[in-house]
N, C-alpha and C positions, 0 to 999 in steps of 0.2 A: 251164335253163342260162343262164349269162351270155352277153352278146353276143360277148365275146372268147374266154373259155376256160371249158370245163366244169370244175366242181370236184367231186372224188371223195374220199370219206372211207372208209377201210377200218378196221373195228373188230373186235377180238377181245378175249378176256378180259385177257391179260397184255401185249399189244402187244409180244411178244418173238419171234414166229415168223411165223404166217400173214399178219397184217396188215402186218408189216414187209416180208416178201417181196413181197406184192402191191403195196405202195406203191413199192418200189424198181423192180419190174418195169414198173409203169405209167409211172414217171418215165423209165425207160430207153427204153421203146417210144414214148412220146408226147412226150418232151422237154418243152419249155415250152408246148406246146399244151394241156396239162391241168394244173390246180392239184391237187396230190396231198397228202392228209393221211392219217395213221394215228393210232389211239389205242386205249386199252384201258380196260375197265371196272374192272379191278384190276391196273394195270401192274406188271410185274416190275421188278427193280432193273437188269437188263441184258438185252440180246438173247441169245437162245439161241445158244451157240457153234456148234452143229451147223448152225444156219441161216446164220450168218456164213460157215462153211466151204462149205456148199452153194451159196450165192450167189457166193462168190469163184470157185468152179469155172466159173461162166459169165461171169466178168469184171465182177461187180458187188460192189464193196467197201463193205459197209454201214458199216464203221467210218470210212472216209475220207469217206463222205457225211454223217457226223455223226448217223446214225440212233441213236435211243435210245427206250425205252418212254415213252409220254406218257399222261396221264390223259384220258379222254374227258370233254369238257365240252359243254354245250349250244351254245356259240358255234360250235364246229367243225361240229356237225350243222346248225345254222341256215345256215351259210355254204356248205354243200355242196349240189350238185344231185343227186348220186347217193351213197347211203350203202350200203355193202356190209358186211354183218355176217358174222362167221365164228365163230359159237358164243358170242356174248355174251349171248344170251337176253334177259330182260326189262330188263337194265341199259341197253339202247340206247334213248335217247329217240326218240319218234316225233313228227314234225311233218307235218301235212297238206301235200300239194303236193310233197313230196320223193319221189324215186324210191328205193325200198328193194329190195335183193336180199339173200338169205341164201345164202351159198356154204357148203354142207356139205362140210367138209374135215377130215381127221384133224388132231389137235393134235400138233405136233412136240415138245412139251414132253417132256423126258426121253429123246428118241430121238437116235440117232447120225446122222451125215451120210448113211449108206446108206439109212436109213429116211426122211430128210427129202427126198432127191432126188425121189421120185415126187410128194410133196406140192408141192414147188417147181414141178415140170413141169406139174402140173394147174393150179396158180395161173397159170403162164405162159400156158397155153392159154386160160384164162378171161380173163386180162388182154388178150391179143391180140384176142379177140373183142370185148371192151369197147372197145378202141381203134378197131377197125373200125366199131363202131356209133357211137361219139361223134365220131369224126373220119373220116368215110367218104372224104373227098378227101385225107386226109393219109397219108403213108407209115407202115407199121407197124414199120419198121426205122429205127433212128437213122441220120441222115445223116452 
């Protein structure tokens, strides 16, 4: 990790659901204390509307935050201290010295908001645990 802020990259295939929710939740819980990125190995054209709806229900507006699917590139991985994959398989580049985690989560593609909520809530639980680990002296709730 850098001396100032840990850098976290969330990666999934389309960067339209799981990784977008994780990035938004980490930014929400950690604020400026963590540098957050998300990307996809085969990015979609837009974020899953059910994901946008489920996140809006908890007060996070992905559209207002300018979230959009982005292609995974080597530079994003190199810049990150922690790389969390969510089903991108072998498309995720591996660099020695990086911390990698693979979060096994259902893909929200094609699901409605009712089915996305439990995925969002599980991501939120994992993100809160990550915040507590990365920033043990920092609050886990925004101020």
